ZATORDO-757199 format. One line per field, with one value per residue (C-alpha): x, y, z; residue in three letters; residue number from 1. Coordinates in Angstrom, 2 decimals. Example, Ala and Ser with C-alpha at 12.3 -4.5 7.8 and 13.67 -1.06 7.14 Angstrom:
<pts>
xx <- 12.30:13.67
yy <- -4.50:-1.06
zz <- 7.80:7.14
code <- ALA:SER
pos <- 1:2
</pts>
This chain:
<pts>
xx <- -4.91:-8.15:-10.30:-13.27:-11.08:-9.40:-12.72:-13.98:-10.97:-11.57:-15.20:-14.33:-11.80:-14.11:-13.28:-9.59:-10.30:-12.59:-10.18:-7.28:-9.47:-10.62:-7.04:-5.94:-8.68:-8.03:-4.31:-4.99:-7.36:-4.80:-2.09:-4.35:-4.83:-1.26:0.67:0.96:0.12:2.91:2.78:4.54:5.13:7.29:8.34:9.91:12.04:13.94:17.05:16.71:19.66:21.21:20.25:23.53:23.37:19.69:20.49:23.17:21.25:17.58:17.36:16.83:14.18:15.40:12.91:14.72:18.18:18.57:22.02:24.08:25.90:22.62:22.14:25.60:24.67:21.40:23.31:25.74:22.90:21.14:24.32:25.01:21.41:21.48:24.98:25.34:26.36:23.36:20.92:22.28:21.89:18.28:17.52:18.95:16.58:13.57:13.23:13.31:11.45:13.51:13.92:15.85:16.67:17.17:17.55:14.72:15.85:12.88:14.16:17.57:17.85:17.68:19.09:16.65:17.75:14.72:15.34:12.69:12.70:10.65:9.81:8.25:7.39:4.88:3.51:1.84:3.08:6.67:6.56:5.20:7.82:10.69:9.54:9.67:12.96:14.60:13.36:14.76:18.05:18.26:17.99:20.65:23.01:22.57:23.46:26.46:27.76:27.51:29.29:31.48:29.58:28.12:24.38:23.74:25.49:23.73:21.27:17.89:15.32:11.63:9.05:7.37:5.02:4.35:2.46:1.11:1.47:-0.85:-1.38:0.34:-2.13:0.35:2.75:0.04:-1.98:0.90:1.96:-1.67:-2.25:0.92:-0.22:-3.64:-2.09:0.20:-2.65:-5.03:-2.37:-1.74:-5.50:-5.65:-2.50:-2.67:-6.00:-4.65:-1.54:-3.59:-5.93:-3.05:-1.37:-4.62:-5.15:-1.63:-2.08:-5.42:-3.87:-1.07:-3.56:-5.74:-2.79:-3.65:-0.37:1.08:4.44:7.12:6.31:2.72:3.77:3.61:6.97:8.12:7.94:11.14:11.17:14.06:12.29:8.88:6.30:5.01:1.38:-0.57:-2.79:-6.30:-9.18:-11.71:-10.21:-13.47:-14.26:-10.89:-11.05:-11.15:-14.28:-12.74:-9.95:-12.45:-14.39:-11.25:-9.85:-12.67:-10.40:-7.90:-8.08:-7.48:-6.38:-7.28:-5.07:-5.59:-8.55:-7.86:-4.89:-4.83:-2.35:-1.32:-3.39:-2.32:-2.26:-4.41:-1.48:0.53:1.24:1.84:4.53:7.78:8.44:10.54:7.55:5.13:7.09:9.92:8.95:10.51:11.47:8.35:10.46:7.57:5.32:2.32:0.51:-0.02:-3.59:-2.42:0.47:-1.87:-3.06:0.45:1.72:3.68:6.83:4.82:3.37:-0.13:-2.24:-5.36:-4.83:-5.35:-3.24:-1.78:-2.72:-0.81:-2.94:-5.63:-6.22:-8.05:-9.52:-8.26:-11.83:-12.81:-12.03:-14.24:-17.01:-16.64:-16.84:-19.92:-21.52:-21.16:-22.02:-24.87:-27.27:-29.47:-32.53:-31.03:-30.19:-33.76:-35.12:-32.78:-34.03:-37.68:-37.13:-35.80:-37.67:-38.22:-34.48:-33.77:-36.47:-35.12:-31.59:-32.89:-34.91:-31.83:-29.82:-32.52:-32.50:-28.73:-29.00:-31.64:-29.46:-26.54:-28.73:-29.95:-26.79:-25.43:-22.63:-19.22:-17.42:-13.74:-11.94:-8.24:-5.83:-2.15:-0.45:3.01:5.19:6.38:8.88:7.11:8.62:10.68:10.08:12.27:13.95:13.62:10.71:12.15:8.86:5.12:5.51:7.08:7.36:7.89:11.12:12.64:14.86:15.96:15.12:11.53:11.30:12.52:10.04:7.28:8.08:8.25:4.77:3.34:4.79:3.27:-0.19:0.01:0.93:-1.27:-0.88:-2.16:-5.09:-6.08:-5.90:-7.99:-10.59:-10.91:-11.42:-14.28:-12.46:-13.99:-13.91:-11.08:-8.10:-4.88:-1.78:1.44:4.41:4.05:6.39:7.47:8.95:7.77:7.68:10.92:12.92:11.13:11.91:10.63:12.12:9.52:7.98:4.54:2.12:-1.41:-4.36:-7.56:-10.74:-13.67:-17.09:-20.68:-21.99:-20.67:-21.18:-19.61:-16.61:-15.94:-16.44:-14.04:-11.52:-11.59:-11.09:-8.12:-6.49:-6.90:-5.16:-2.26:-2.00:-2.06:0.78:2.90:2.24:3.15:6.48:7.39:6.00:8.49:11.10:12.80:13.08:11.51:8.31:10.12:11.95:8.74:7.03:3.38:1.17:-0.53:-3.08:-2.03:-5.14:-8.39:-10.65:-13.70:-16.08:-16.13:-18.55:-16.92:-19.79:-18.58:-20.29:-23.70:-23.78:-20.63:-21.99:-25.30:-23.53:-21.30:-24.34:-26.21:-23.21:-22.86:-26.61:-26.45:-23.47:-25.14:-28.38:-26.58:-24.55:-27.58:-29.71:-26.96:-26.62:-30.37:-30.72:-27.97:-29.48:-32.94:-31.61:-29.69:-32.82:-34.98:-32.26:-33.22:-31.22:-29.79:-29.31
yy <- -25.58:-23.61:-23.01:-25.03:-28.06:-27.73:-27.47:-30.45:-32.49:-31.51:-32.62:-35.91:-36.54:-35.20:-38.00:-37.16:-33.42:-33.49:-35.76:-33.36:-30.38:-32.00:-32.95:-29.35:-27.93:-30.49:-29.74:-26.00:-26.61:-28.82:-26.20:-23.53:-25.69:-26.94:-23.73:-21.66:-17.99:-15.45:-12.54:-9.21:-6.54:-3.43:-0.67:2.67:4.61:7.85:9.18:12.43:14.69:15.15:17.91:19.74:19.58:20.53:23.75:24.60:23.75:24.20:26.21:23.07:21.51:18.07:18.13:21.18:19.69:16.84:16.62:14.27:12.69:11.23:9.53:7.97:6.68:5.24:3.34:2.01:0.77:-0.90:-2.79:-3.93:-5.00:-7.36:-8.82:-12.53:-12.25:-10.13:-12.27:-15.44:-13.84:-12.92:-16.44:-17.92:-15.68:-17.04:-14.40:-16.81:-14.92:-13.35:-9.58:-6.83:-3.23:-0.33:3.42:5.18:7.95:9.17:12.69:12.94:16.61:16.15:13.80:11.38:9.19:6.88:3.17:0.68:-2.91:-5.36:-8.85:-11.74:-15.29:-18.14:-17.64:-14.47:-14.78:-15.34:-12.29:-10.05:-11.26:-10.85:-7.33:-6.29:-8.11:-6.44:-3.01:-3.61:-4.79:-1.57:0.50:-1.65:-1.19:2.59:2.58:0.34:2.56:5.68:4.16:6.83:9.72:12.28:12.00:15.48:14.48:11.16:10.45:8.89:6.79:7.47:5.26:6.86:4.14:0.49:-2.01:-5.09:-8.52:-8.81:-11.65:-11.43:-12.58:-12.51:-14.93:-17.62:-16.73:-16.49:-20.19:-21.29:-19.12:-20.51:-24.09:-23.38:-21.85:-24.85:-27.28:-25.58:-25.51:-29.24:-29.86:-28.25:-29.77:-33.40:-34.19:-32.57:-34.76:-37.90:-37.09:-36.43:-39.69:-41.58:-40.00:-40.95:-44.54:-44.72:-43.49:-46.02:-48.85:-47.80:-47.04:-43.36:-42.08:-39.17:-39.91:-37.54:-38.16:-37.01:-33.50:-30.79:-29.86:-26.22:-24.38:-24.19:-21.05:-22.41:-25.47:-26.69:-25.65:-28.44:-29.38:-28.13:-30.64:-29.43:-31.10:-29.29:-28.71:-27.77:-25.17:-23.49:-22.86:-19.13:-17.93:-14.51:-16.05:-17.75:-14.49:-12.50:-15.01:-17.21:-18.77:-19.92:-23.38:-24.64:-28.25:-30.60:-33.53:-35.37:-35.29:-33.19:-31.39:-28.07:-27.26:-23.99:-22.26:-22.97:-20.62:-21.48:-22.59:-24.71:-26.21:-24.70:-22.00:-22.62:-22.08:-18.97:-17.27:-18.07:-18.80:-16.28:-12.62:-10.45:-13.41:-13.62:-11.81:-9.51:-12.09:-11.25:-8.00:-6.44:-7.78:-11.30:-11.15:-10.91:-14.44:-15.90:-18.10:-16.34:-17.54:-20.03:-21.71:-20.27:-19.54:-17.56:-14.84:-17.31:-17.85:-21.25:-22.27:-25.47:-28.08:-26.19:-23.01:-20.14:-17.26:-13.76:-12.52:-15.00:-12.52:-9.89:-12.46:-13.46:-9.84:-9.30:-12.41:-11.29:-7.63:-6.60:-3.79:-1.69:-3.54:-6.86:-5.56:-4.33:-7.71:-9.45:-7.22:-7.89:-11.64:-11.36:-8.29:-9.76:-10.16:-6.64:-5.11:-6.99:-5.66:-2.11:-2.33:-3.45:-0.59:1.92:0.65:1.06:4.60:5.55:4.13:6.25:9.35:9.03:7.60:9.75:11.99:11.67:14.72:15.37:18.13:18.71:21.13:22.01:22.29:23.66:23.38:26.73:27.57:29.96:33.42:33.18:35.17:34.73:37.86:37.04:35.02:32.01:30.40:30.75:29.78:33.08:33.94:30.22:28.59:26.53:24.24:20.65:19.74:20.89:18.87:15.79:16.45:16.82:13.37:11.96:13.33:11.91:8.48:8.57:9.48:6.76:4.01:1.89:4.27:7.14:5.04:4.32:8.01:9.00:6.30:7.40:10.98:9.90:10.01:6.94:8.17:7.84:9.71:10.37:12.35:12.75:15.06:17.32:16.17:19.01:16.61:13.11:9.63:8.52:11.54:12.85:16.25:17.67:21.15:22.52:21.25:21.03:18.10:17.53:16.20:14.89:13.37:11.99:10.66:10.49:13.89:17.42:18.04:14.73:15.37:18.80:17.52:14.62:16.91:19.22:16.24:15.07:18.50:18.36:14.96:16.46:19.35:16.90:14.84:17.95:18.98:15.46:15.67:18.79:17.81:18.15:19.92:22.81:25.46:28.80:29.32:30.73:27.41:25.43:24.54:24.27:23.34:26.09:25.60:27.27:26.39:24.54:23.44:22.78:19.90:19.38:17.07:14.10:13.37:12.71:13.59:11.93:12.41:10.32:7.70:7.43:7.26:4.43:2.56:2.90:1.62:-1.39:-2.05:-2.05:-4.40:-6.74:-6.72:-7.54:-10.38:-11.83:-11.71:-13.36:-16.14:-16.74:-16.61:-19.19:-21.52:-21.22:-22.03:-25.05:-26.27:-26.24:-27.53:-30.86:-33.90:-36.23:-39.90
zz <- -9.55:-9.61:-6.56:-7.80:-8.46:-5.08:-3.27:-5.23:-4.15:-0.52:-0.81:-2.51:0.25:2.94:5.33:5.27:5.25:8.29:10.14:9.59:10.52:13.76:14.65:14.04:16.27:18.99:18.89:19.20:22.13:23.88:23.31:24.83:27.93:28.27:27.53:30.72:30.93:30.99:33.46:33.09:35.71:35.94:38.27:37.34:39.79:39.51:41.17:43.07:43.69:47.09:49.47:48.94:45.14:45.14:47.04:44.52:41.33:42.16:45.32:47.41:45.12:43.89:41.00:39.62:40.08:37.57:35.99:33.79:36.76:37.93:34.53:34.84:38.28:36.90:34.21:36.82:39.04:36.08:35.13:38.68:39.22:36.23:36.61:37.26:40.90:41.87:39.84:41.52:44.95:44.20:42.97:46.17:48.13:46.22:43.49:40.55:37.82:35.04:35.03:33.30:34.13:31.76:31.90:30.12:27.83:25.82:25.27:23.57:24.54:28.31:30.95:32.55:35.49:35.22:35.94:34.82:36.13:34.02:35.34:33.42:34.47:34.37:37.89:39.08:42.68:41.60:39.30:42.08:44.57:42.13:41.30:44.94:45.49:42.48:43.61:47.11:45.63:43.61:46.80:48.49:45.56:45.73:49.43:48.78:45.96:48.16:51.15:52.71:51.10:53.54:54.07:52.63:49.39:48.78:45.98:46.73:44.90:44.44:42.76:39.76:38.53:39.24:37.08:38.87:37.23:34.23:31.77:28.42:25.78:22.91:24.60:24.60:21.52:19.03:19.28:19.00:15.92:14.34:15.06:13.54:10.41:9.83:10.53:8.08:5.35:5.83:5.85:2.41:0.90:2.07:0.31:-2.88:-2.73:-2.06:-4.95:-7.34:-6.41:-6.93:-10.36:-11.48:-10.34:-12.14:-15.39:-15.14:-14.65:-17.61:-19.90:-20.32:-18.93:-20.88:-22.49:-23.64:-27.31:-26.82:-25.82:-28.54:-29.99:-30.09:-33.40:-35.45:-37.65:-39.73:-41.04:-42.08:-39.42:-37.20:-37.36:-34.38:-32.65:-31.83:-30.06:-32.22:-35.63:-37.31:-34.67:-34.94:-38.72:-39.29:-41.03:-41.54:-43.60:-45.93:-46.36:-47.13:-49.64:-50.97:-53.60:-50.99:-49.50:-45.99:-46.10:-43.26:-44.03:-40.79:-38.46:-35.39:-37.07:-38.93:-41.65:-43.18:-45.90:-49.49:-52.45:-55.49:-57.55:-55.18:-51.80:-48.48:-48.23:-46.47:-42.82:-43.57:-45.17:-42.36:-39.26:-39.14:-38.72:-41.39:-43.63:-45.82:-48.49:-49.47:-51.17:-48.96:-48.41:-45.01:-44.91:-45.73:-43.28:-40.27:-41.04:-41.18:-38.32:-35.62:-33.91:-31.89:-34.97:-34.48:-37.55:-38.50:-35.89:-33.07:-29.95:-28.98:-25.44:-24.73:-26.51:-28.42:-30.39:-28.73:-30.68:-29.94:-29.69:-27.00:-24.23:-25.82:-26.23:-22.58:-21.43:-23.63:-22.20:-18.58:-19.15:-16.86:-17.71:-15.44:-16.73:-15.77:-12.29:-11.85:-12.96:-10.52:-7.68:-8.63:-8.51:-4.95:-3.73:-0.26:0.39:-0.92:1.29:4.33:3.72:3.24:6.49:8.42:6.87:7.81:11.40:11.60:10.19:12.76:15.52:14.31:14.25:17.83:19.36:22.15:20.93:22.56:23.94:24.54:26.41:25.81:27.47:27.19:30.58:31.35:34.46:35.76:38.46:40.76:41.14:37.94:34.79:31.72:30.42:26.70:25.28:23.50:22.45:22.74:26.39:27.32:30.99:31.70:32.67:29.87:31.85:31.36:34.95:34.48:31.27:33.12:35.93:33.32:31.92:35.44:36.17:32.93:33.68:37.17:35.83:33.14:35.61:37.82:40.75:38.65:37.42:41.02:41.93:38.90:39.59:43.20:42.00:39.73:36.39:34.77:31.16:28.71:30.18:28.27:29.15:27.16:26.84:23.82:21.07:18.76:16.20:15.22:16.70:15.02:16.20:19.31:20.70:23.98:24.24:26.67:29.95:28.34:28.33:27.06:29.06:27.48:28.92:26.91:27.92:26.72:27.86:27.92:31.65:32.65:30.42:31.94:35.50:35.02:33.36:36.38:38.70:36.62:36.88:40.66:40.72:38.76:41.22:44.15:42.65:42.17:45.77:46.93:45.08:47.05:50.46:53.31:51.20:52.95:50.27:49.50:47.54:44.50:44.08:43.81:40.55:39.64:36.66:34.66:31.89:28.64:26.60:27.24:24.38:26.52:25.77:21.99:20.21:18.49:16.07:12.55:9.29:9.08:5.31:4.85:7.26:5.40:2.02:3.24:4.65:1.35:-0.61:1.67:1.41:-2.40:-2.42:0.08:-1.95:-5.19:-3.69:-1.90:-5.05:-7.10:-4.51:-4.31:-8.10:-8.59:-5.99:-7.50:-10.98:-9.71:-7.91:-11.09:-13.43:-15.07:-14.06:-16.67:-16.13
code <- MET:ASP:SER:ASN:GLY:SER:LEU:GLY:VAL:LEU:TRP:ARG:ARG:LYS:GLY:LEU:THR:PHE:THR:LEU:LEU:ILE:LEU:THR:LEU:LEU:GLY:ALA:ALA:CYS:ALA:PHE:VAL:ILE:LEU:PRO:TRP:LYS:TYR:ASN:ALA:SER:ILE:THR:GLU:THR:LEU:LEU:ASN:SER:GLU:GLN:SER:SER:LYS:THR:LEU:GLY:GLY:GLY:ASN:PRO:TYR:LEU:SER:PHE:ASP:SER:ALA:MET:VAL:ASP:MET:ALA:ASN:LEU:LEU:ALA:VAL:GLN:LEU:THR:ASN:ASN:ALA:ASN:VAL:LEU:ALA:LEU:GLN:GLN:ASN:GLY:TYR:THR:ALA:SER:PHE:GLN:ALA:GLN:VAL:LEU:SER:GLU:ASN:PRO:GLU:THR:GLU:GLU:PRO:PHE:ILE:GLN:ILE:SER:VAL:SER:GLY:ARG:LYS:GLU:GLU:SER:VAL:ALA:GLN:THR:LEU:GLN:GLY:ALA:ALA:GLY:SER:LEU:GLY:SER:LEU:LEU:ILE:ARG:VAL:GLN:THR:GLY:VAL:PRO:ALA:LYS:SER:ARG:LEU:SER:LEU:GLN:THR:ILE:ALA:GLU:VAL:SER:PRO:VAL:ARG:SER:MET:SER:ALA:LYS:ILE:LYS:PRO:ILE:VAL:GLY:PHE:LEU:ALA:VAL:GLY:LEU:VAL:LEU:THR:PHE:LEU:ILE:PRO:GLN:ALA:VAL:GLU:GLY:SER:ALA:VAL:ARG:ARG:ARG:LYS:ILE:ARG:THR:GLY:ASP:ALA:VAL:THR:VAL:ASN:ASP:ARG:PRO:LYS:PRO:PHE:ASP:PRO:GLY:GLY:GLU:PRO:GLU:ARG:ILE:ARG:SER:LYS:HIS:ALA:ALA:GLU:THR:ARG:SER:GLU:ALA:PHE:GLU:GLN:GLN:TRP:PRO:ASP:GLN:GLN:VAL:ALA:ASP:VAL:PHE:GLY:GLY:GLN:LYS:VAL:LEU:PRO:THR:ARG:PRO:GLY:GLY:GLY:ALA:PRO:SER:GLY:HIS:GLU:TYR:GLY:ALA:PRO:GLY:LEU:ASP:ASP:GLY:HIS:TYR:SER:GLU:THR:GLU:ARG:GLN:TRP:LEU:PRO:ASN:ALA:ASN:GLY:CYS:VAL:PHE:GLY:GLU:ALA:PHE:ASN:GLY:THR:GLN:LEU:VAL:ARG:GLU:GLY:SER:ARG:ARG:ASP:LEU:ALA:ARG:LYS:TYR:ARG:VAL:SER:VAL:ARG:GLN:LEU:ALA:ALA:LEU:ALA:ARG:ARG:HIS:VAL:PHE:ALA:VAL:CYS:LEU:ILE:LEU:LEU:VAL:THR:ALA:GLY:ILE:ALA:ILE:ASP:PHE:LYS:TYR:THR:GLN:THR:GLY:TYR:GLU:GLU:THR:ALA:THR:VAL:ALA:LEU:GLU:GLN:GLU:GLY:PHE:VAL:SER:VAL:GLU:PRO:VAL:SER:ALA:ASN:GLU:ASN:PHE:LEU:ILE:ASP:SER:SER:LEU:ILE:THR:THR:CYS:GLN:LEU:LEU:VAL:MET:ARG:LEU:SER:GLY:SER:GLN:GLY:GLU:ILE:GLN:LEU:ARG:GLN:ALA:GLY:VAL:ILE:GLY:ASN:PHE:ALA:VAL:SER:VAL:ILE:ASN:SER:SER:ASN:ALA:ASP:TYR:PRO:SER:TYR:PRO:TYR:PRO:ASP:PHE:SER:VAL:SER:VAL:SER:SER:GLY:SER:SER:ASP:THR:THR:HIS:HIS:GLN:PHE:SER:GLU:ALA:MET:GLN:VAL:ILE:ALA:ALA:ASP:ILE:ALA:GLU:PHE:GLN:THR:GLY:SER:GLN:PHE:SER:THR:GLN:ASN:ARG:PHE:ALA:ALA:TYR:THR:LEU:SER:ASP:SER:GLY:PRO:ILE:SER:GLN:ARG:GLY:SER:LEU:ALA:ARG:THR:TYR:ALA:ALA:LEU:MET:PHE:LEU:ALA:LEU:VAL:ALA:SER:PHE:LEU:THR:CYS:CYS:LEU:LEU:ASP:ARG:ARG:SER:ARG:SER:ALA:VAL:ALA:PRO:THR:THR:SER
pos <- 1:2:3:4:5:6:7:8:9:10:11:12:13:14:15:16:17:18:19:20:21:22:23:24:25:26:27:28:29:30:31:32:33:34:35:36:37:38:39:40:41:42:43:44:45:46:47:48:49:50:51:52:53:54:55:56:57:58:59:60:61:62:63:64:65:66:67:68:69:70:71:72:73:74:75:76:77:78:79:80:81:82:83:84:85:86:87:88:89:90:91:92:93:94:95:96:97:98:99:100:101:102:103:104:105:106:107:108:109:110:111:112:113:114:115:116:117:118:119:120:121:122:123:124:125:126:127:128:129:130:131:132:133:134:135:136:137:138:139:140:141:142:143:144:145:146:147:148:149:150:151:152:153:154:155:156:157:158:159:160:161:162:163:164:165:166:167:168:169:170:171:172:173:174:175:176:177:178:179:180:181:182:183:184:185:186:187:188:189:190:191:192:193:194:195:196:197:198:199:200:201:202:203:204:205:206:207:208:209:210:211:212:213:214:215:216:217:218:219:220:221:222:223:224:225:226:227:228:229:230:231:232:233:234:235:236:237:238:239:240:241:242:243:244:245:246:247:248:249:250:251:252:253:254:255:256:257:258:259:260:261:262:263:264:265:266:267:268:269:270:271:272:273:274:275:276:277:278:279:280:281:282:283:284:285:286:287:288:289:290:291:292:293:294:295:296:297:298:299:300:301:302:303:304:305:306:307:308:309:310:311:312:313:314:315:316:317:318:319:320:321:322:323:324:325:326:327:328:329:330:331:332:333:334:335:336:337:338:339:340:341:342:343:344:345:346:347:348:349:350:351:352:353:354:355:356:357:358:359:360:361:362:363:364:365:366:367:368:369:370:371:372:373:374:375:376:377:378:379:380:381:382:383:384:385:386:387:388:389:390:391:392:393:394:395:396:397:398:399:400:401:402:403:404:405:406:407:408:409:410:411:412:413:414:415:416:417:418:419:420:421:422:423:424:425:426:427:428:429:430:431:432:433:434:435:436:437:438:439:440:441:442:443:444:445:446:447:448:449:450:451:452:453:454:455:456:457:458:459:460:461:462:463:464:465:466:467:468:469:470:471:472:473:474:475:476:477:478:479:480:481:482:483:484:485:486:487:488:489:490:491:492:493:494:495:496:497:498:499:500:501:502:503:504:505:506:507:508:509:510:511:512:513:514:515:516:517:518:519:520:521:522:523:524:525:526:527:528:529:530:531:532:533:534:535
</pts>
């Protein structure tokens, strides 16, 4: 079914088509109104080591004292938080939204006791209440698990990041898109089916139904070749055959049917000579053999296409017919010079806008966490004189998660960082197999001007320093057991302008394509407007 025929059927059945289309759009609109929004919220907390263990492992600093036992405790708390008894107890207290808890383990080389609680529901208030209830239940479970443990040996929880309830667009848009897709497919197929049924009924009423006997029979190379029906027998006779062998004859016994060529002295050759490849027993030369029928019963170097003969050179003629020269393109542009000039003016305006658009700037830095007062004996990487420790790597990821959460966004906004801010732990491998062997992370800020970019970057670095100081506030340990952030490299504000030459070349190409298509459309419409009508 070709596209023109399908579009014609849709237009002939426009009443049915528009009805189905309107029903599809109304159904999608009703689904958008009826389907409720879905809200998602999350909170991420980390376990901190006890005071006694922190003195042993990190000199009293809990952020330098992460170990594998804390990860085991995090997994235990996540399982107990989501078991049926605890979920039922939360639901009885009014926390009805669904939630799940998992231990985040982004780095396979280190231990990370991060617990993330994700809540989803149809009502924003219910999601917010369940999030706080699940977080409070997690703290209660930790206290219950450590019953009987001395206070100095107990683990504690600290919130890293919290995401307030936000609408989930995909949960509502996906069903609507699926409904629209099914509705549009049915809008296209139902008119085609109705039209096909009507055509079949019309043929049955007029007696033009196609029977099995009317279908062409396949060619049998072992017997006499079947006659090939053709709608235009006179047009399919090969002129090249008559020029090559003027004394040969092509017999048209019946109108609308073509038979095989005959030799001067007799009738048509047998099917073995013409129909079966390799069985012409050498009676014909190589030049003559190209005019013999092939295995499909086709003669005169022509291909059989279902019900009629098609010349092999028709494709070449078609390509020659639609070949466009530079002179023809110039004539086409002259006929529609106003449209071409309008497109070129719009393109020139866009190019000027690109030229004078304010250039974006970005400043990127690599930052490492260092334990103060510690110097490594042997350099193990480019970050020599820095502590390469799994606890620092875990603290680095904790800091990045805090800055990426809603609490970090509020701190950055209050500090004046309104540009694009991004922070991430440096991955030395790839996304499929991440590796974070060093406590390094990257910070980048981008905005419209160089001075603004550098100012906002400086403010972001101050927010990072404040968060690190907040982590270690009130801790009773010496200065050498503290950690701080140090900048390893700073790119400074760098212009983000791309290549103007490539931009202008792409604009010119698009302008030429748009001009050609517009001229072809206008030329076709003008020809159809002046075409004579026949009664």
